N, C-alpha and C positions, 0 to 999 in steps of 0.2 A: 212842247207840243203846243200847238196854237188851239184856240177855242173852237174852231173849225175841226180841227183834228180830233178834238175830244168827242165830237159827234161822228167822226168816221172811224170805225175800229180798224180799218185798213191802215190808217195813217198813225196809229198809237205808237208804234216802234220804227217810225220812219228812219231814225239815226242809229238804229241797231245795225251792226255789221252783217249778220246772217244769223238764223235761229241758233245755228251751231255755236256761234261765238257769245251768245248772250250769257253773262256770268250769273251765277245764282247769288242770292243773299248770303253773307257769311255763315248764318245759322243753318243754311240749308245746302251749302256747297258741298259738292262731291269730294271724297278724299282723293289724294293723288293716286294715279293708277299704279305706280311702282311700290305703294305701300311705305309709310312713314316709318314703320316700325323695323325697317332694315337699315343697318349702317352702311352708309356710303364710304368706303374706304378711301376712294379718290378725293372725296370732298374732305374727309378728315385729314388726309396727308395735305392737301392744299392749305387747310387752316394752320397745321403744325407748321408747315413750311413759312406761312407768312409770320408766324411768332417765332422763328428760328432765332432771331436776335435775343428775344427775351428769354428763350430756354437756354442759349449760350450763356447768357449773363446769369441766370439763375445757378446753372452748373458751375460757373467761375466763383461766383459768390460762396455757394455751398462748399466747393472744392478748396477755396481758400481758407473757409472757416475751419474745415476738417483739418487742414494741413497745419493751421495755426494752433488748433487744439492738440493734434498729434506732436508736434514740435516745442510748443511754448508751454501749454497748460497741463496736459497729462503727465502724470509721475511715471517715470520708467520703472518697470517691474522686470524681474528676473525669475526664470523658471529652472529650478533644478530638480533632477529625476533620479530615483534610486530604484533598483528592481529587487524584488523578492520572489524566490522559486519555491514552490510547494514540492517537497520531497515526499513522494509516495512510494519509493523503493527502498526505505531504510531496512537494513539487516539486522537481527538480533544478535547481540555478542553472546548471549546465553539463551538457550531455547526455554524460555519462560512464557507462559501465558501473561501478557501485559494487562495490568488494571485498566489503562486507557490507551486502546490501540491507536496506531497511526491514521491519518486521514487517507480516505479511499482515492481521492482525485476525480472522482466524478463531477459533472456539471453542477450538481446542487452543492456539493462540498466546495468547490471552488467559488461559486457566489456567495456562499456563507463565509467564506474566508474574506472575501472583498468586503462584505458588510461589516465583518469584525474589524478590518483595517479603518473602516469609516466610522466605527462606533463612538458615540460620545465619550464613553468612559475612557477609551484609549487617548482621545484628544485631551480629555481632563488630565490624565496622568502626563502627557506631552506638555501641556501648559505648565503644570507644577514643576516637572523636572527641569524646563528650561527657563522657568520664571518669566513666562511670557506676559504675565499680568502687568509687568513692569514696563512693557515695550508699549510705547503710545500706537504703533501701527496697529496692534491687535486689541488694545484696551481702549474702547471709546472713551471712557470716563477720564482718562489720561489726555487723550487727544482733544477733548472738549474742555479740559481743565475742570471737570465737575466731579465732586467726590460721589463714590458709589454709595447707594443707600446701605448695603451690607456687603460683607467679604463675599458671599455667595453670588450677588448680583455681579461682582467685579469678575469672578471666575466664569459665571454663565455667559457674560458678554464676550469675554476673551476667548472662551471656547467656540462660540458662534463665529467670531472673525477668523479663528484658526481653521475652523471646519470649511469656511468659504475659500481659504487660501489653499487648502490641500485637495488634490484630486487623486483618486485610486481607481486604476482600470486593469482590467484583465486583458492581457495580450492574446489575440484571438487564436484559438485551437492551442492553447499551451497552459502550463501551470505557472506562469510567470505574471507577477503583479507588478504595475509600474506605480510609483508613489511620486506624485509632482507637487512641489510646493512653490508658490508664487508669492514673492515679497519684494520690498524696493531695495533689499541688500542681497547680492549674490551669495555672500557666505552664509546669511542668515537661512536663505532658502535651502542650500546644501545642508546645513546642519540640522534643519527642521526634517528634511527628506530622510536624512541617515538615522536621526534619532527616533523618528517614528518606525522605522524598520527595525531598529535595535529593541524598541520597546514592545513591537508585535511579536518578535521572537522570544523576548524575555516573558511576555505574557503567556505564550504557549507553554514554555517551561513551567512558569508559576502555576499554570492550571493543572499541568500533569503532576507537579510536586504536591500540590493542595490535594488533588485526587488520591496520590499514594498515602499522603500523611492520613486523610480521612479513611482510606481502605486499612491501612495498618493499624489505626486505632480501633476501627470496627473489628478487624480480625483478632486482634489481641483480646478484646472484650468476649468475642464469641469463643475463642479458644478456651478461655478460662471458664466460661460458662459450661462449654462441653466437656472439659476436664472434671468439673464437679459432677456432671451428669453421669460420665463414664465410671467415676469412682462409686458413686451410689448404686449404679447398676450393677458393677462388679460384687458389691458389698450383699446386695440382695441375693445374687445368684449363690455366692459362697454361702451364706445363711441357709438358704434353701437346701443346698446339697448337704449341709451339715445335719439338719434336722430330719432328713429322711433316709431310707435305706438306699444303697447304691443301686441305682436303676439304670439299665441298659436296654437297648433295642433287642438285644440278642437273648438276654434273659427273659424279656417279656414274651419274645417269640417261643422260647422253650415252655414257659409256663402256658402258652396258648396251645402248644402240641399236647401237653400233659392233660389239658382240659379236653381237648378233643379224644383222646385216648380214653379217658374216664367216661366221657359221654357214650362211647362205643361199648365199654365194658358194662356200662350200666343197662344199655340196652339188651345187650346179651343175657345178663342176669335176669331181666324182667322177662325175657321170652322163656328162659329156663324155669322160672318161677311159675309163670303160667301153665307150662307144659306139666310140672310136677303138680300143680293144683288140679289140673285135669285128670291126672293119673289117681290122685287121692279120691276124687269124686268118683271114678270108675270103680275102684276097689271097695268104697264104701257101698256103692249100688250092688255090687256083686255079693257083698258079705250079707246084705240084707235079704238076698234071694235064698239063702240056706236056712232049713227049718231050725227053730230055735232049741227043740228038745233033742237035736242031734249034736251031741257033744263030741263027735269025731275030730280027728286031726284036719280033715279036709275044709275046716271053716275059712282058712287063710288069713288068720290074725297077724302072723309075722310080716307079710308084704306090706299090708296097710301101715302098720308101724313103721316099717322103714320108709315107705313113701311119705309119711308124715314128718319124719324126722328130717328127710332129704329137704322137703318143702320149707321147714322151719330154718333150716341151715341157710338156705338159699335166700329166703327173705332177710335173714339177719344180714348176709353179705351185701345185699341190694341196699338195705338202709344205711349200712355203713359207707358204702361206696356213694351214696346221695350226699351225706354229710361231707365227705371229702370233696365232691364235686362244688358243692356250695362254698367251701372255704376257698377252693382254687379260683373259682369266679369272682369272688369277693376280693382276693389278693390282686387278680388281674385287673379288676376295675380301678382298684386303688393306685397300683402301679402305672396304669395307663394314664390316669389324671396327673399324676406326679410326673411322669415322663413328659406330657404336653406343657405342663407348666414350666418344667425344667427347661425344655427347648424354646419356649417363648422367652424366658429369661436370657438364655443364650444368645437368641437372635437379636433382643433389643440390645444386650450387651455388645455384640458384633456390630450392629449399626451403629450405635453411639461412637464405638471405636474407631470405625471407618469414618465417620463425619469429623471427629476429633482429628485423626490423622491427616485429613485431607486439608482442614483449615489450618492446622499447624503448618503443613507444607506450603500452603498458599501464603501464610503470614511470613514464613522464612524468604520465600520467593520475592514477595513485595518488599521486605526490608533490603534484600539484595538490590532490587530494581531502583530503589531511591538514589543510588550513586551512579547510575549508568543511563539516566533518562536523556534523550536528545528531543530538540524541537522538531516539528513537523516541516519546518520551513528554514531556508538559509538565505542570507543576503547574496545576491547573484551579482549585483555591481552597486557600488557606493555612488552617491550624488557628489558631483563637483562643482565647484563655483563657476557659473557661466560667465563668458567673457562679455557678452552682448545682451541687451534687454529684449525680452520676448514680448513685451507690451510697452507702450503702444504699438499696434502693428501698422505702421505708417502707410504702406501701400494699400493695406485693406481699408483703413480709415478714409483715405483719399478717394478710393474707389467707392465706398459707400457715400461718401460726401457728394461726389459727382453723380452717383445714382439718384440720391435723394434730390439734389438739385435738377436733374432731369425729370423726375417724377413731379417735382414743385413746378417747374417751368411748363411741363405739358399740361399739369392741372390747371395752372393759372391761365394759359393760353385759351384752354377749352372752356375754362369758366369765364373768360372774357368774350369768346366767342358766343358762348351759350347766353350770356346777358346782352350780347348785341342784337338789337331788334331791327335794324336797317335791312335793305336789300342790296345785295351786290351783283346779282344776276337777273335777267329777265325770267329765267325758269323758276327762280325762288319767288319772284313777285307773282308769275301766273299760278304757281302751285299754292301759294299763301291766300290769294284774293279770288281767284277763277276768272281775272280778267285777261285780255289779250293784249300783249305787250307789243305795240304797233311801231315803237320808236326808242332808239336808245341814243341819247345825245351826249356827247362828252362835254367836259367842262371847257367854257369858252374863256380863253386867257384876256379877259378884259376887266380891269380893276375897278373902271367906273362904268356907270350905266351909260353914259352918252357915248364911251368907246365902243359900246355893242354894235352900233349902226356902221361905224367906220369899219370894224373887224368884219362884220357881214359882207360889206361891199368890197373891202380890199382883200379878203380871203375866200374867194368864190370856190376854191378847190381844197379847202381845209377839211379836216376830219369833221369838224362841227357841221360845216356846210353840206358834206355828203350825208352825214346823218339825218340832217333835217330833210334833205331830198328823199332819203328812205322813207321817213316818217310821212312826208306829203304823199309819196306813192302808195304807201300802206293805207293812208286815210282815204284816199280816192278810190282805191280797190275795195275797201270795206263794203260797199255797196254798188255793185256795177250798173245795176238797173237805174239807179237814182244817186249818183255821186253827191255828198254833202255839200251844201252851199253855205249854210249858217253853221259856224263851228264855235263851240264854247271851249275855253281853256281855262281850267281850274286846278286846285290842289286841295290837299287836306288842311294844311296849315301855310302860314306865310314863309317866304324865304325859299320856297321849294323850285322856283324857277318857271313858273307858270306864263309870266309876262314875256320872258325871255323866249319861251317857246312860241308864244303867239306872235311876236315880233318876227321872229326867223322863218316861221310858217307864212307870214303875210309877205316877207321879202322873197321867199321860195315861189309862191303862187304868182307873184308879180312878175317873177322871171320867166314864167310861161305866157306872159302877155296878157294875163287876166286882170279885170279891173277888181281891185282888192280895197276893202275898208276895214280898218283896225278901229275897234270900239273900245273905249275904256269903260268897263262895266263896274269896276270898283269905285264907286262914288264916294267912299269914306276916306281912302288913302290918296287916291289921285296921283299915282307915280309916272305917268307919261311925260309930265315936264321934265323927269329927270332923264328921260332918254332923248326928247326931242325939243327942239326950240319952238315951243308953242305957247299961246295964250291960255292959260288954265282957267280963266274966269267965265269963259262961255264955251258951251259944248253940248252934251247929249241933253242935259237938263233944260237947257234954253231952247232946244228944239222941241222937246216934248211939251214944254209949257206954252210954246207959242211965241216966245220972246224973240226967237231968231229963226231963220231958214237954215236948212241943212248946208246949203252952199256957202252960207256966211261963216259957219263954224267949223267945217271940215278943213283940214290943213293938208296940203300936199307934201309928202316927204319925198323930195327928188331922189336923194342917193337910193332909197329902197324902192320908189315907184309905186308907194302905197298912200292912200288917203287915211289920215288919223282923225278920229272923232274924240275928243277929250271928254272927261266926265263933266266938268263945270261945277260951279258953286250953287248949293241950294239948301234950305233949311228943311226940305222935305225929306222924310224917311224914304231910303232907297227901295226898301222892300215894297212899299207902297207904289213907287213910281214904276217898278218893273211887273207889278200885279195889275196895273191899270190897262184897260183895253187900248188906250193911246199908244202904249209900247209895242202893243201885239201888232196894231195897224202900222206902226212905224217900221217894224222888222218886215212886214209884207211889203211895204213900200220899197224898202232898201233891196229886196229880192229882185226888183225890177231894174234896180239902177246898177248894181254890182254883181260880179260873177262869184266873188268869194267874199264871205262876210266873217271876220274873226272877232269874237267878244272875249275880252280878258275880264274874268269876274273875280270876286273876293273868294277866299278860302271857304271850303264848304263847311268845316266844322266850327267856323267863327261867326258866320252870319248866314241867313237863308237865301241870300241874293242868287247864288249860283243855281239852286234847285228851282227857283222861280224863273229865271231866264232860260233854264234848261228845257222848260215846256215849248219855247218858241224856235229851237234850233234843231238842226239835222244831226249833229254829232256833238258828243261830249268827249273831250279828253281831260284825263286827270294826270297831272304831272307829279311823279314821285322822286323826291331827290335821292340820289345814289348813296347807300350807306348812312342815311340820315333819317327819313321819314320811317317811323316805326310802323310795326305790323298792326298794331291795335289801331293806330291813327287811320291807316288806309283802309282797314276793314270797316271802320265807323263810317269813314267817307262814303264807301260803297253803300253800306247799308241804308245811310240818309238819302241817297239816290233812289235805292230801290223801295223805300217807304214812300217816296214821291212819285213812284210809278215810272221812274226814269232808268233807262238802260245805258251804262256807260259804255261807249263805242270802244275805247281802248285806253291803255296806260302809257305814259312816257316816262321812261327811266332816265332821268336828266342829271346833268352835272357830274357824269362819270369821270372818275380819276384815272387815266390810263395807268400811271405809275403804282397808284393804289391797287388797281386790278392785278397788275403784275406782282406786286407783293403778296397779295391774297392768292396768288396761284391761279388766276383766271386769264392770264394773258393770252392773247390770240383767240378768245372764244366769243368776242363780241364785234366782229367784222372790222370796219376800217378804223374805228377809234379804239382799238385794243392797244397792248403794250407796244405793238410794232407799227403803230400808225406813222411815226415820223419817218420810217423807211419808205413808205407808200406815198405819203403826202409830203414830199420833200419841200413844197412851197409854203408849208404852214410855218 
């Protein structure tokens, strides 16, 4: 913006396309409307499709490595399987109660037996039985040729290896156990599987025999003890019976009846005695009522005497019967106690005898069962030496290798894509920076800079020429009320194609019949002589310093129809030159002489020249090289312009590679310069 514009607020954003297109600074830019947190599966597919060759190469390398490992490196191993059936329907030859009953066959029992087959003690027995400590496959100390610290270390290490080589499983919904042995020798695998099955059954029998032996020994000791207790109890009973009178329940009941009869008789005598006593009292009272001086026979002496005699006799009988009752009760009490003691001794003797007889019978049954014990399992099928190795599983290893290669390839492609910081589409550039992409220019096939002019002239209908026309149209339509007259072309860094964009735009505007001036604003590098046959010694600096007139230093490039003003040589700092009032006045004068003025400036991130010159222009174009300019660089360039109060009119995605776009999966998305450009522009 000019210094006049600085005083006129209406002209501050004179080269802004529209308010709606004004980009925000990177730190305040709005997020993409679609949301960056969602995965674009189509975009992901394109990126993977672009890296398909790398993915296929990773799969081939991984698959080849897996195949070499499976066929050349991995040691073949053979699996032999033996089957053991749990027999829970065994019938007893003799109906004896077993000391150790058979297994029930419930799930808990089946799982327990599986763990018994996997037990370390059983593996240790197998190692000792087959002398596997002498086998280098199982003894790591032999394989490494290192002596074991102790014999127990030798055995423990071998048992660990054997446990890894043996697999025990239960066939679903059955009582069948499968024993699998995996070794490098088919015969060894079969031998280990069969021997483990045999040791398992032998272990079952050994457990039962041990239980029988322990039971027989305990029963023998218990029977001997019970025999002594029975003999002692019988001797006590015999001694008691010898020392006491013969006592029985019947005799005791007869004695009880006699006592009851005696008690009845005693009650009757007591009643008779009481009646006689009352009679004596009556007779004595009557006798006292007769006069004492009357000696007649009516005194009644004889009846009183008889009554007294009867009373004395009855009393004597009562006392004698009481003594007899006391003796009977004493005998009953004594005999009752003796009978209770006798019965107690008899019960104890009977109990000891019953226990003794039961234990004696159990001992005899256990002794008989020692010769008829059967194992709870049987070998259902023996293992045979396999004909073909079970490991390595070559198809599986190859499939896993290819899968790992696929994962590695996809991961590598996605990692590379993640680390890639350039822009491949206009949508990505707009989403990242907030700028409006007003042009997308394909790579111009000109190896040298001087060939650019010839290409633009000779290929007016090429994809690049059409893309520049689109850029010119978008630029002119960016402000319908006031189309930009002074246009600045810059980039974040060098080698982005900003000069090529400026020259192509100048040639395109000239094709409309406009008077066009192309100014070299990069006074430090001065690359115009590489494109045009001009004198680089005099130019813009000569005009600004007054050493030459504009007409003397401007060069007409006839093939392009464009006037070119080179930078020229000077020791003055370029930033000071562009900050001067003379430069501002110079630009204002040029507006009167030319319809379109294009200024090619240095990169924004290297020197401040572009930001200074931008104060005097109507539009700012920033060129972004396809798949090269990083996101951080373009964001910083936009931020630098925003700090200077300059709004970038738009971005140009430059040097697009059509073949690269097709490889990345974007073919056909970018107009005439996409992957199908050669079919439309057959003259290119």
